[in-house]
C-alpha positions in Angstrom: 21.8 -16.6 -25.8 22.1 -15.2 -22.3 19.4 -13.1 -20.7 21.6 -10.0 -20.8 22.4 -10.6 -24.5 18.7 -10.9 -25.3 18.1 -7.6 -23.4 20.9 -6.0 -25.3 19.6 -7.3 -28.7 16.2 -5.7 -28.0 17.7 -2.4 -27.1 20.0 -2.6 -30.2 17.0 -3.2 -32.5 15.3 -0.1 -31.1 18.6 1.8 -31.5 19.0 0.9 -35.1 15.4 1.8 -35.9 15.8 5.1 -34.3 19.0 5.8 -36.2 17.3 5.0 -39.5 14.5 7.4 -38.6 16.9 10.0 -37.5 18.9 9.8 -40.8 15.8 10.0 -42.9 14.7 13.1 -40.9 18.1 14.7 -41.5 17.8 14.1 -45.2 14.4 15.8 -45.3 15.5 18.8 -43.3 16.7 22.0 -45.0 20.4 22.8 -44.4 20.9 25.3 -41.7 22.9 28.5 -42.4 26.5 27.9 -41.7 26.2 24.1 -41.6 28.0 21.8 -44.1 26.1 21.2 -47.4 25.3 17.8 -48.7 28.4 16.4 -50.3 30.8 18.8 -48.6 33.5 17.4 -46.3 32.5 17.5 -42.6 35.2 18.5 -40.1 36.2 15.6 -37.9 37.2 16.2 -34.3 40.5 14.8 -33.1 40.5 11.3 -31.6 41.2 12.5 -28.1 38.2 14.9 -28.3 35.9 12.0 -29.4 37.1 9.8 -26.6 36.6 12.5 -24.0 33.1 13.3 -25.2 32.2 9.6 -25.6 33.5 8.9 -22.1 31.5 11.8 -20.6 28.3 10.8 -22.5 28.8 7.2 -21.6 28.9 7.9 -17.9 26.1 10.4 -18.2 23.9 7.8 -19.8 25.0 5.2 -17.4 24.2 7.5 -14.5 20.7 8.1 -15.8 19.9 4.4 -16.3 21.7 3.2 -13.2 19.8 5.8 -11.2 16.5 4.3 -12.4 17.8 0.8 -11.7 19.0 1.8 -8.3 15.5 2.9 -7.3 14.0 -0.1 -8.9 16.7 -2.6 -7.9 16.0 -2.1 -4.2 12.4 -3.1 -4.8 12.8 -5.7 -7.5 15.9 -7.6 -6.3 14.2 -10.1 -3.9 16.7 -12.9 -4.1 20.3 -12.9 -5.5 19.9 -16.3 -7.0 20.7 -17.2 -10.7 20.1 -14.2 -12.9 16.3 -13.8 -12.9 16.7 -10.2 -11.9 18.0 -9.6 -15.5 14.6 -10.6 -16.8 13.0 -8.0 -14.4 15.5 -5.4 -15.5 14.7 -6.1 -19.2 11.0 -5.8 -18.6 11.4 -2.6 -16.6 13.6 -1.0 -19.3 11.3 -2.2 -22.1 9.3 1.0 -21.9 12.3 3.3 -21.8 14.3 4.3 -24.9 17.7 3.6 -23.5 19.4 3.8 -26.9 18.5 7.5 -27.2 20.7 8.2 -24.2 23.8 6.6 -25.7 26.5 8.2 -27.9 26.9 6.9 -31.5 30.2 5.2 -30.7 28.7 3.1 -27.8 26.8 0.0 -28.9 23.7 -0.8 -26.9 25.0 -4.4 -26.2 28.2 -3.0 -24.7 26.2 -0.7 -22.4 23.8 -3.5 -21.4 26.8 -5.7 -20.6 28.3 -3.0 -18.4 25.1 -2.5 -16.5 24.5 -6.3 -16.2 28.0 -6.7 -14.7 26.9 -4.3 -12.0 23.7 -6.2 -11.2 24.5 -9.9 -11.6 25.3 -11.6 -8.3 28.7 -13.3 -7.9 27.1 -16.4 -6.4 24.4 -18.0 -8.6 23.2 -20.8 -6.3 20.6 -23.3 -7.3 17.1 -21.9 -7.8 15.7 -24.6 -5.5 16.7 -22.4 -2.6 14.1 -19.7 -3.5 11.4 -21.3 -1.4 8.8 -21.2 -4.2 5.5 -22.9 -3.4 6.4 -23.2 0.2 5.1 -23.9 2.8 2.3 -25.4 0.7 4.3 -28.4 -0.6 5.5 -29.3 2.9 2.1 -28.9 4.5 0.4 -31.0 1.7 2.9 -33.8 2.4 3.0 -33.6 6.2 -0.5 -32.6 7.1 -2.4 -33.8 4.1 -3.7 -30.3 3.2 -5.7 -30.0 -0.1 -8.1 -27.5 -1.5 -11.6 -27.4 0.1 -13.2 -24.0 0.2 -13.4 -21.5 -2.6 -11.1 -18.5 -1.9 -11.7 -14.8 -2.6 -8.7 -12.5 -2.0 -9.4 -8.8 -1.3 -6.3 -6.6 -1.7 -5.6 -3.4 0.3 -5.2 0.2 -0.8 -2.9 0.9 -3.8 -2.4 -2.9 -4.4 -4.7 -3.3 -7.4 -3.6 -2.0 -10.8 -5.8 0.7 -12.4 -6.4 0.5 -16.2 -7.3 3.3 -18.5 -10.5 2.8 -20.6 -10.8 6.4 -21.7 -10.7 7.5 -25.4 -10.1 11.2 -25.1 -6.8 12.7 -26.5 -5.1 12.5 -23.2 -6.2 8.9 -22.6 -5.6 7.4 -26.0 -1.9 6.6 -25.6 -2.7 4.6 -22.4 -5.8 2.8 -23.6 -6.1 -0.5 -21.7 -2.7 0.2 -20.0 -2.2 0.4 -16.3 -1.7 3.9 -15.0 -1.2 2.6 -11.5 1.3 -0.3 -11.4 3.7 -1.5 -14.1 6.4 0.6 -15.9 3.7 2.5 -17.8 2.8 4.4 -14.6 6.5 5.4 -14.1 6.8 6.5 -17.7 3.6 8.6 -17.4 4.8 10.3 -14.2 8.2 11.1 -15.8 7.0 12.2 -19.3 3.3 13.0 -19.1 2.8 14.3 -15.6 -0.3 16.4 -16.1 -2.1 13.7 -18.0 -1.3 11.2 -15.4 -2.6 13.5 -12.7 -5.9 14.0 -14.6 -6.3 10.2 -14.6 -5.3 9.4 -11.0 -7.3 12.1 -9.3 -11.1 11.8 -8.8 -13.5 14.6 -9.6 -13.5 17.0 -6.6 -17.3 17.6 -6.8 -18.6 14.0 -7.4 -15.8 11.8 -6.0 -16.1 9.8 -9.3 -14.4 9.9 -12.7 -13.5 13.4 -14.0 -15.1 14.2 -17.3 -13.5 12.3 -20.2 -11.5 10.0 -17.9 -12.3 6.4 -17.2 -9.9 4.4 -14.9 -11.0 1.0 -13.6 -9.5 -1.7 -11.5 -7.6 -4.4 -13.3 -9.3 -7.8 -13.1 -8.1 -11.4 -12.7 -5.4 -12.9 -10.5 -2.8 -10.7 -12.0 -4.6 -7.5 -10.9 -2.5 -7.5 -7.7 -0.1 -10.5 -7.8 2.8 -8.1 -8.6 2.9 -4.3 -8.3 5.6 -4.3 -10.9 7.7 -7.1 -12.3 9.5 -8.8 -9.4 7.7 -6.9 -6.5 5.2 -9.5 -5.4 2.1 -8.6 -3.4 -0.3 -11.6 -3.7 2.0 -13.6 -5.9 3.3 -15.9 -3.2 -0.2 -16.6 -1.8 -1.4 -17.5 -5.3 1.6 -19.9 -5.8 0.9 -21.6 -2.5 -2.8 -22.0 -3.1 -2.0 -23.5 -6.5 0.2 -26.0 -4.8 -2.9 -27.2 -2.9 -4.8 -27.7 -6.1 -6.4 -24.3 -6.6 -6.7 -22.5 -9.9 -8.7 -19.7 -11.4 -12.0 -21.6 -11.1 -11.9 -21.8 -7.3 -9.7 -18.8 -6.3 -10.3 -15.2 -7.3 -8.8 -11.8 -6.6 -11.6 -9.3 -6.0 -9.7 -6.2 -7.1 -11.4 -2.8 -6.7 -10.7 0.9 -7.4 -9.3 1.8 -4.0 -9.5 5.5 -4.8 -13.3 5.3 -4.4 -15.2 5.3 -1.1 -16.9 2.0 -0.3 -20.2 3.7 -0.9 -19.2 4.6 -4.4 -17.7 1.2 -5.1 -21.2 -0.1 -5.2 -22.8 2.9 -6.8 -20.3 3.1 -9.7 -18.9 -0.4 -10.1 -21.5 -2.6 -8.4 -18.5 -4.1 -6.6 -20.4 -5.6 -3.6 -23.2 -7.0 -5.8 -20.6 -8.8 -8.0 -18.8 -10.2 -4.9 -22.2 -11.4 -3.5 -23.1 -13.1 -6.8 -19.8 -14.9 -7.0 -20.1 -16.2 -3.5 -23.7 -17.3 -4.0 -22.8 -19.1 -7.3 -20.0 -21.0 -5.5 -22.4 -22.1 -2.8 -25.0 -23.1 -5.3 -22.7 -25.1 -7.6 -20.3 -26.7 -5.1 -22.4 -26.8 -1.9 -19.5 -25.2 0.0 -18.9 -21.9 1.6 -16.2 -19.3 0.7 -13.2 -18.1 2.6 -12.5 -14.4 2.3 -8.9 -13.4 2.7 -8.4 -9.7 3.0 -5.2 -7.6 3.4 -4.8 -4.2 5.0 -7.7 -1.9 4.0 -9.2 -4.8 2.2 -10.2 -6.1 5.7 -12.3 -3.0 6.2 -13.9 -3.4 2.8 -14.8 -7.0 3.6 -16.4 -6.1 7.0 -18.4 -3.4 5.2 -19.5 -6.1 2.7 -20.7 -8.3 5.6 -23.0 -5.6 6.8 -24.1 -4.4 3.3 -25.0 -7.9 2.1 -27.5 -8.6 5.0 -29.0 -5.1 5.1 -32.3 -4.3 3.3 -30.6 -1.0 2.3 -27.8 -3.0 0.7 -27.6 -6.6 -0.7 -30.9 -7.6 0.9 -29.5 -11.0 1.8 -31.1 -11.2 5.3 -29.7 -12.0 8.7 -28.6 -15.5 7.8 -26.8 -14.8 4.5 -23.3 -14.6 5.9 -23.7 -17.8 8.0 -24.9 -19.7 4.9 -22.3 -18.5 2.5 -19.1 -17.5 4.3 -16.9 -20.1 6.0 -14.3 -17.7 7.4 -12.9 -14.2 7.1 -9.1 -13.8 7.3 -8.0 -10.3 8.3 -4.4 -10.2 7.2 -2.7 -7.1 8.7 -6.2 -5.6 8.8 -6.2 -1.8 9.5 -9.5 -2.1 11.4 -9.1 1.1 13.5 -7.2 3.1 10.9 -3.7 4.4 10.4 -2.3 7.7 11.8 -0.2 8.3 8.7 -3.4 8.8 6.7 -4.0 11.8 8.8 -0.6 13.2 7.8 -1.3 12.4 4.1 -4.6 14.3 4.1 -3.6 17.1 6.4 -0.3 18.1 4.8 0.2 16.0 1.7 3.1 14.1 3.3 3.5 10.4 3.0 6.0 7.8 4.0 4.8 4.5 2.4 1.2 5.6 2.1 1.9 4.2 -1.3 4.1 1.3 -2.5 7.9 2.1 -2.0 9.0 2.5 -5.6 5.9 4.6 -6.4 6.5 6.5 -3.3 10.1 7.3 -4.5 8.8 8.7 -7.8 6.0 10.7 -6.2 8.4 12.2 -3.7 10.8 13.3 -6.4 8.3 14.5 -9.1 5.4 15.8 -7.0 5.3 18.6 -4.4 3.2 18.7 -1.3 0.5 20.6 -3.1 0.2 17.9 -5.7 0.2 15.1 -3.1 -2.5 16.8 -1.0 -4.6 17.3 -4.2 -4.2 13.6 -5.1 -4.9 12.3 -1.6 -7.8 14.5 -0.9 -9.4 13.5 -4.2 -9.3 9.9 -3.2 -12.6 9.4 -1.3 -11.5 5.9 -0.4 -8.5 7.1 1.6 -10.5 8.4 4.6 -11.5 4.8 5.3 -8.0 4.6 6.8 -8.4 7.5 9.1 -8.2 6.5 12.8 -11.4 5.3 14.4 -12.5 5.7 18.0 -10.9 9.1 18.7 -9.4 9.7 22.2 -11.1 6.5 23.6 -8.8 4.3 21.5 -5.8 6.6 20.8 -5.4 8.3 24.1 -5.6 11.9 25.4 -3.2 14.5 26.8 -2.7 12.4 29.9 -1.5 9.4 28.0 -2.4 6.5 25.6 -3.2 2.8 26.1 0.0 1.8 24.2 2.4 4.4 25.8 5.8 3.0 26.6 6.2 1.8 30.2 8.8 3.9 32.0 8.9 1.7 35.1 10.6 3.2 38.2 13.5 4.8 36.4 13.9 8.2 38.1 16.1 9.6 35.3 13.2 9.5 32.9 10.8 11.7 34.9 7.3 11.6 33.6 6.0 10.4 30.3 6.0 13.9 28.7 9.6 14.9 27.9 8.4 17.9 25.9 6.9 19.4 29.0 10.0 19.3 31.3 13.6 18.4 31.6 14.8 14.8 32.0 18.2 13.4 32.7 18.0 11.0 29.8 15.9 11.1 26.6 12.4 9.8 27.3 9.7 8.6 25.0 6.9 11.0 24.1 3.3 9.9 24.9 1.2 8.8 22.0 -1.9 10.5 23.4 -0.9 13.8 21.9 -1.4 13.1 18.2 -0.2 16.4 16.9 2.4 18.4 18.8 3.3 22.1 18.0 6.4 22.9 20.0 7.6 25.6 17.6 7.3 28.9 19.3 6.3 30.6 16.1 3.2 28.4 15.7 -0.2 29.6 16.7 -1.5 26.1 17.1 -1.8 24.0 20.2 -1.4 20.3 20.8 -4.1 18.0 19.7 -5.4 14.6 20.7 -6.8 12.3 17.9 -10.2 14.0 18.3 -8.7 17.4 17.9 -6.5 16.3 15.0 -9.5 15.1 13.1 -11.2 18.4 13.7 -8.2 20.2 12.4 -8.1 18.1 9.3 -11.8 18.7 8.7 -11.3 22.4 9.0 -8.5 22.2 6.4 -10.8 20.6 3.8 -12.9 22.4 1.2 -16.7 22.4 1.7 -17.1 19.7 -1.0 -14.5 17.5 0.6 -16.2 17.9 4.0 -19.6 17.0 2.4 -18.2 13.8 0.9 -16.4 12.9 4.2 -19.7 13.3 6.1 -21.6 11.3 3.5 -19.4 8.3 3.6 -17.7 7.9 7.0 -18.2 7.9 10.8 -15.3 7.8 13.3 -16.8 7.6 16.8 -17.7 4.8 19.3 -21.2 3.4 20.0 -21.6 2.1 23.6 -25.1 0.6 23.9 -27.3 -1.8 22.1 -29.9 1.0 21.6 -27.2 3.0 19.7 -26.3 -0.1 17.6 -29.9 -0.7 16.7 -30.4 2.9 15.7 -27.4 2.8 13.3 -27.6 -0.8 12.0 -28.7 0.3 8.5 -26.4 3.4 8.3 -23.8 2.7 5.7 -21.4 5.1 7.4 -21.4 3.0 10.6 -20.4 -0.1 8.4 -17.0 1.6 7.8 -16.2 1.6 11.6 -16.1 -1.6 13.6 -16.7 0.4 16.8 -20.1 1.3 15.4 -21.6 -1.9 14.1 -21.9 -5.5 15.2 -20.6 -8.7 13.6 -23.2 -10.5 11.5 -25.6 -13.1 12.8 -23.2 -16.0 11.9 -22.5 -18.3 14.8 -20.7 -20.7 12.5 -18.4 -18.0 11.1 -14.7 -17.7 12.2 -12.7 -14.5 11.9 -9.0 -15.0 11.9 -6.7 -12.0 12.7 -3.2 -12.6 11.3 -0.7 -9.8 11.6 2.9 -8.9 12.4 4.4 -6.7 15.1 7.7 -5.5 16.2 8.4 -3.0 13.4 8.8 0.7 14.0 5.5 2.4 13.1 4.3 6.0 12.8 2.1 6.8 15.8 2.1 10.6 16.3 3.7 13.8 14.8 5.3 17.1 15.5 3.9 19.8 13.3 4.6 23.4 12.4 3.2 26.1 10.1 4.8 26.9 6.8 5.1 30.6 7.6 3.3 33.7 8.9 1.8 34.7 5.5 0.9 31.6 3.5 -0.5 31.8 0.1 -4.1 30.7 0.7 -4.7 30.4 -3.1 -1.8 28.1 -3.8 -3.5 25.0 -2.6 -0.4 24.0 -0.7 -1.3 22.8 2.9 -0.4 25.4 5.5 0.9 22.8 8.0 3.7 20.4 7.6 5.6 17.8 9.7 8.4 19.6 11.7 11.5 17.5 10.9 13.7 19.3 13.5 15.9 17.0 15.6 14.7 16.4 19.2 17.5 14.7 21.1 15.4 14.8 24.3 12.7 12.5 22.8 13.8 8.9 22.5 11.0 7.7 20.1 11.0 10.7 17.7 12.6 10.7 14.3 12.4 13.7 12.0 9.1 14.9 13.5 7.5 11.4 13.7 6.8 9.8 17.0 7.3 6.1 16.5 5.5 3.2 18.2 4.9 -0.5 17.8 3.1 -2.1 14.9 3.8 -3.7 11.5 5.7 -0.7 10.0 2.5 0.8 8.6 -0.4 0.0 11.0 -0.1 0.5 14.7 -0.6 -2.4 17.0 -3.8 -0.9 18.5 -5.4 -0.9 15.0 -4.2 -4.3 14.1 -5.2 -6.0 17.3 -7.7 -4.3 19.5 -10.9 -5.6 17.9 -9.4 -9.1 17.6 -7.9 -9.3 21.2 -10.7 -7.5 23.0 -13.4 -5.6 21.0 -15.0 -8.6 19.2 -14.9 -10.6 22.4 -17.4 -8.3 23.9 -21.2 -9.0 23.5 -21.8 -5.4 22.4 -19.7 -5.9 19.2 -20.2 -9.7 18.8 -23.7 -10.6 20.1 -24.0 -13.8 18.0 -20.8 -15.5 19.2 -18.7 -15.4 16.0 -15.5 -17.3 16.8 -12.4 -15.0 16.9 -8.9 -16.3 16.6 -5.8 -14.0 16.8 -2.4 -15.2 15.5 0.5 -12.8 15.8 3.9 -13.1 14.1 6.9 -11.3 15.3 8.7 -9.4 12.6 12.1 -11.1 12.2 13.6 -10.1 8.8 16.8 -11.4 7.3 19.6 -9.0 6.6 18.9 -7.0 3.4 21.9 -8.5 1.5 20.3 -11.9 2.0 16.8 -11.0 1.0 15.8 -7.3 0.7 12.1 -8.3 1.3 13.2 -9.9 4.6 12.6 -13.5 3.9 10.0 -16.0 5.2 9.9 -14.5 8.8 9.4 -10.9 7.8 6.0 -9.8 9.1 5.8 -6.1 8.3 2.8 -4.8 6.5 3.4 -5.9 2.9 5.7 -8.8 3.5 3.2 -10.5 5.8 1.8 -11.7 2.5 4.9 -13.9 2.1 5.4 -14.7 5.8 5.7 -18.5 6.3 3.6 -18.6 9.5 0.7 -16.5 8.1 0.7 -18.4 4.8 0.6 -21.7 6.6 -2.4 -20.6 8.7 -4.2 -19.4 5.5 -3.6 -22.7 3.8 -4.9 -24.6 6.9 -8.1 -22.4 6.9 -8.9 -22.8 3.2 -8.2 -26.6 3.5 -10.8 -27.0 6.3 -8.3 -27.3 9.2 -8.9 -23.9 10.7 -10.7 -25.4 13.7 -7.2 -26.5 14.9 -5.9 -23.0 15.1 -5.9 -21.2 18.5 -4.8 -17.8 19.7 -1.1 -17.0 19.6 -0.1 -13.7 21.2 3.5 -12.4 21.4 2.9 -8.7 21.8 1.4 -6.6 24.6 -1.9 -6.0 22.7 -4.0 -7.7 25.4 -2.5 -5.5 28.1 -3.0 -2.3 26.0 -6.6 -3.4 25.2 -7.5 -3.7 28.8 -6.7 0.0 29.2 -9.4 1.0 26.7 -12.7 1.8 28.4 -15.5 0.5 26.3 -18.3 -1.6 27.8 
């Protein structure tokens, strides 16, 4: 039986069961006034009328389901080989009652056949071309790579599934189901929105679980291997590690509830204690150290852990713990200095890919800005991604370290096209983080320091208190300042305010992509002269007006260079410059930076971009980065050297830190 037929059979069974229940319900229901009584003849519409109504309902139903599939298909359809995407379609539709949308005269298998014809690729080439378990198989054969060090993978924000363990009325239908990740999340957003919001938001007073709600990170390798069926996150990395001989005994995925601040991760879930215990057990039983591989915000979580574990106020491991237990740290697309789009998410409830693309699609269409702001501001873990270093890193009103070079082109004038007239469109400086060029606005332009102050003023007193309790965003410039803050857990969230551990045998590898358009600054406006202060809707929003005189602006967003999510400064400054300074690396931890240029395939070949895609999520399947990780865990990391292909070193030299 074909995959499409099996999918149709499943839908048909559900359809028949529903029809039987429907008929029984009709038999038990009193006859309505004016309706035919039992046993009386029922008027039959003409054949043409049936066909017209059937046709309309058929295309209406098809429109609904194909609309869902169109949103999912762009995410799920990663390779047009064979018909594996039909399996993905079947699993995605498993939680939706497709048969209830169909007219009585349309059999479910006919409908599934119609939809399958739309999705099945014409050319079903051999599955050997999918590249599974590569480059591990090639490296094992050519370089003799095999497993050596235990591996712990730490995912980024929104990557880990979140499972409901609550038993209240709202929670019972979702007991032990994922309300973040999988089709259950999408069904809950569509059909049980308020209950889903109660689960996904943290308590506004405590920053922990709301009363009666208990949501926890999924555990095991499948906690973040795929966001939903077909959309891999860590799946390719796990496959490649398995090809070197790894299994669940020597590789682990340390999933966490990314909504929580790092401080509360330990307080509520003992996350860092559990991570420490696993690493210690590996050292004790195998005699070997562990390699920590962290993606995105996970890199910041790992660096917090390195400070926590040695501190007497944290894990109490002492100054030598990291050197004894950790072989290497791999920062994969690490957002070490934060992400400007986090500012927009918290300030005005707007997000472009703050969350995974398919989830983003649903949230955009079923949540307003008030809902989004409430959700984002309740997540006390999200401010970990707010930009660090203020104007020192991100620039001031006179310019930024990563501003586009104008050269000697007289037609472009200065680097501030919004302040004067130029012959041709010119790029806006990134130093002005928030611009208000709308004459009706009472606000003025802000650098990063001013933008963070503006955000802080927009928060409630409780939100301000939690932000002060958990985070710090400045720069420390002397050893005396470092010593004074070495046991301050807020400084551990900011690499510009703490030093790398006393681990001269440790290596930190920074692997990231560049060359993708990335949000760097914004044009903002107010929502009106008399906003409803009690509505909870943010009073500011991104001004999406067209600005033809600004060459690097798109619907109110000033774009720069990075991996599509994290700007290059955040990805690379600490690796290319900061951690090579004695102030931040007094014990001589080895730093290796390996950049990969984002070179995706055309979407019709591979919608995820293929093995050379190096944007923020797809770096997890990038061939160069994967090969480097495999060499590191196999004990060949000493052969890797710096590989730069961007301008990060030139930008970094413009940042004035001792």
